[in-house]
C-alpha positions in Angstrom: -18.8 -15.1 7.9 -17.7 -14.2 4.4 -20.9 -12.4 3.9 -20.2 -10.2 7.0 -16.6 -9.6 5.9 -17.7 -8.6 2.5 -20.2 -6.1 4.0 -17.6 -4.7 6.3 -15.0 -4.5 3.7 -17.6 -2.5 1.5 -18.4 -0.2 4.3 -14.8 0.7 5.1 -14.0 1.1 1.3 -16.9 3.6 1.1 -15.6 5.3 4.1 -12.2 5.6 2.9 -13.3 6.9 -0.5 -15.6 9.4 1.1 -13.0 10.6 3.6 -10.3 10.8 0.8 -12.8 12.9 -1.4 -13.6 15.3 1.6 -9.7 15.8 2.4 -9.0 16.5 -1.3 -11.8 18.9 -1.6 -10.9 20.9 1.4 -7.4 21.3 0.0 -8.7 22.4 -3.3 -10.7 25.0 -1.6 -7.7 26.3 0.2 -8.7 24.7 3.8 -6.6 22.9 6.2 -7.8 19.4 7.0 -8.3 18.6 10.7 -5.4 16.7 12.6 -7.6 13.5 12.6 -8.3 13.3 8.9 -5.2 11.4 7.9 -5.1 9.0 10.7 -8.9 8.1 10.4 -8.6 7.9 6.6 -5.7 5.5 6.9 -7.4 3.5 9.3 -10.5 2.9 7.2 -8.4 1.7 4.3 -6.5 -0.5 6.7 -9.6 -2.0 8.0 -10.9 -2.6 4.5 -7.8 -4.4 3.6 -8.0 -6.7 6.7 -11.7 -7.7 6.1 -10.9 -8.2 2.4 -8.0 -10.2 2.9 -9.7 -12.5 5.6 -12.4 -13.2 2.9 -10.1 -13.6 0.0 -7.1 -15.4 1.4 -8.6 -16.9 4.5 -8.3 -15.6 8.0 -5.1 -17.5 8.9 -3.0 -16.2 5.9 -4.6 -12.9 6.3 -3.6 -12.6 9.9 -0.1 -13.8 9.1 0.2 -11.1 6.4 -0.9 -8.4 8.7 1.5 -9.4 11.6 4.4 -9.7 9.1 3.6 -6.5 7.5 3.2 -4.7 10.8 6.3 -6.4 12.4 8.7 -5.9 9.5 7.8 -2.4 8.4 7.9 -1.3 12.0 11.4 -2.9 12.5 12.7 -1.5 9.3 11.2 1.9 10.1 12.6 1.9 13.5 16.0 1.0 12.3 15.9 3.5 9.7 14.9 6.4 11.9 17.5 5.2 14.7 20.4 4.7 12.3 19.7 6.1 8.9 20.0 2.8 7.4 17.5 1.2 5.0 15.8 4.4 3.7 18.2 7.2 4.6 18.2 9.6 7.6 14.9 11.0 8.6 12.7 11.7 11.6 8.9 11.7 12.1 7.0 14.7 13.5 4.2 14.4 16.0 1.4 14.8 13.3 0.8 11.0 13.0 0.1 10.3 16.6 2.0 8.3 19.4 5.4 6.8 18.3 6.8 3.2 19.0 10.0 3.8 21.2 9.6 7.4 20.2 10.7 6.7 16.7 7.8 5.5 14.5 4.1 6.3 14.7 2.0 3.3 15.1 0.0 4.6 12.2 2.8 3.9 9.8 2.5 0.1 9.9 -1.1 0.3 9.1 -0.4 2.4 6.1 2.1 -0.3 4.9 -0.3 -2.9 5.1 -3.2 -1.0 3.5 -1.1 -0.7 0.4 0.8 -3.9 0.4 -2.2 -6.0 0.2 -3.8 -4.6 -3.0 -0.2 -4.5 -4.4 0.0 -8.3 -3.7 -3.3 -8.9 -5.5 -2.4 -6.9 -8.5 0.9 -8.8 -8.8 -0.9 -12.1 -8.4 -2.9 -11.3 -11.6 0.1 -10.3 -13.5 2.4 -13.4 -12.8 1.3 -16.5 -14.6 1.4 -19.9 -12.9 4.3 -22.2 -13.7 5.8 -25.5 -12.8 8.4 -23.8 -10.4 6.4 -22.6 -7.5 9.5 -21.2 -5.9 10.5 -19.1 -8.8 6.9 -17.7 -9.1 7.1 -16.9 -5.5 10.2 -14.9 -5.8 8.9 -13.1 -9.0 5.6 -12.4 -7.3 7.2 -11.0 -4.1 9.5 -8.8 -6.4 6.6 -7.5 -8.5 4.4 -6.9 -5.5 7.3 -4.8 -3.9 7.6 -2.8 -7.2 3.9 -2.0 -7.2 4.0 -1.0 -3.6 7.1 1.3 -4.1 5.5 2.9 -7.1 3.0 4.5 -4.6 5.9 6.1 -2.6 7.0 8.1 -5.7 4.2 10.4 -5.2 3.4 9.9 -1.6 6.7 10.7 0.0 7.2 14.2 -1.3 3.6 15.0 -0.6 3.9 13.9 3.1 7.2 15.7 3.5 5.7 19.0 2.3 2.9 18.3 4.8 5.5 18.0 7.7 4.8 14.6 8.5 8.5 13.6 8.3 11.8 15.3 7.4 14.8 14.0 5.4 17.8 15.0 7.2 19.9 14.6 4.2 17.6 15.5 1.2 18.0 13.5 -2.0 17.8 14.3 -5.8 14.0 13.1 -6.2 12.1 16.0 -5.1 14.1 16.0 -2.0 13.8 12.4 -1.2 16.9 10.1 -1.1 17.0 7.3 -3.8 18.1 4.9 -1.0 14.6 5.3 0.4 13.0 3.7 -2.7 15.4 0.7 -2.5 14.5 0.4 1.1 10.8 0.4 0.3 11.3 -2.4 -2.2 13.3 -4.5 0.0 11.0 -4.1 3.2 8.0 -5.1 0.9 9.9 -8.0 -0.9 10.9 -9.3 2.6 7.4 -9.1 4.0 5.9 -11.1 1.0 8.8 -13.7 0.8 8.4 -14.5 4.4 4.6 -14.7 4.0 5.0 -17.0 0.8 7.1 -19.3 2.9 4.4 -19.7 5.5 1.8 -19.9 3.0 3.0 -21.4 -0.3 -0.4 -22.1 -1.5 -0.9 -18.4 -1.9 1.7 -18.4 -4.7 -0.5 -20.1 -7.2 -3.9 -18.5 -6.3 -4.3 -16.1 -9.3 -6.5 -15.5 -12.2 -6.6 -19.2 -13.5 -7.0 -20.8 -10.0 -10.8 -21.3 -10.2 -14.1 -19.8 -11.1 -14.1 -17.6 -7.9 -10.5 -16.7 -7.8 -10.9 -13.2 -8.9 -14.2 -12.4 -7.0 -14.0 -9.3 -4.9 -10.4 -8.2 -6.1 -12.0 -5.3 -7.7 -12.5 -3.6 -4.5 -9.0 -4.0 -3.5 -8.1 -2.4 -6.9 -10.5 0.4 -6.1 -8.8 1.2 -2.8 -5.4 1.4 -4.8 -7.1 3.6 -7.3 -8.6 5.8 -4.7 -5.3 6.2 -2.9 -3.5 7.1 -6.2 -6.1 9.7 -7.4 -6.5 11.1 -3.8 -2.6 11.5 -3.5 -2.2 12.8 -7.1 -4.8 15.6 -6.8 -3.4 16.6 -3.4 0.0 16.9 -4.9 -1.2 18.9 -7.8 -3.2 21.2 -5.4 0.1 21.7 -3.3 2.2 22.5 -6.3 3.9 19.2 -6.6 3.0 18.5 -10.2 6.2 16.5 -10.7 5.8 13.8 -8.1 1.8 13.7 -9.0 2.7 13.0 -12.6 5.4 10.5 -11.9 3.4 8.8 -9.2 0.4 8.3 -11.4 2.4 7.2 -14.4 4.2 4.7 -12.0 1.2 3.3 -10.3 -1.3 3.5 -13.3 0.2 0.8 -15.6 0.3 -1.7 -12.7 -3.3 -1.2 -11.8 -4.5 -1.0 -15.4 -2.5 -4.2 -16.4 -3.8 -6.1 -13.2 -7.3 -5.1 -13.8 -7.2 -6.0 -17.5 -5.7 -9.4 -16.6 -8.4 -10.1 -14.1 -11.2 -9.0 -16.4 -9.8 -11.1 -19.3 -10.2 -14.4 -17.3 -13.9 -14.0 -17.2 -14.1 -14.8 -13.5 -13.6 -11.2 -12.1 -16.3 -9.4 -10.2 
């Protein structure tokens, strides 16, 4: 089963990288991407993350994380759109497809998971194991949430410019309210916090947990890298140099440190 999951994960990762490259190339050539491009690319990365998680974490923890990610992010996003709480007042356009209760596109929770998962793996490599499991769990959830939120520093202004959603009260960060980033961190922290309550064994599964602990994590790091580079190039092409630079400098250190820590253990592939 794991061999099949590995093959499917690699297939979806390659599809995601290819689609991202094609989308960015079209933008650089001054062409408009077709309406299906963003949903299909997001779906490819989501399916990669699901397959990878099932192989890396085990299918029961993976399903738990998918369900929690989908449910909590959809609930927070729905509350946010309906009330303006959590992230600030905003509305989604119709570009991302059908919406839950007419509020949040169903594609959005998939995007949350596709980046939550590699953020979690990166954080697990960065946080050393210790005698107090509960404390490591809190730190792990907090760091993973920070890694995840670093993506939105670049992604949000780009998606707003693309017309995918609109901030009703623009904020100081390239038009994005600062509350949005606190909301992102809290949503992700809550997701990982609940997940680790269900599966406390996942707290200590890091770089020092065994000879195969780091195997396949490089693929998840690549998905994080492709997202960062793809969004960064798209932002630059669309005249958003500020968010592109901030986002790349925010995401880059997490990725590089996690990758370096994994490589340093000698059990990473």
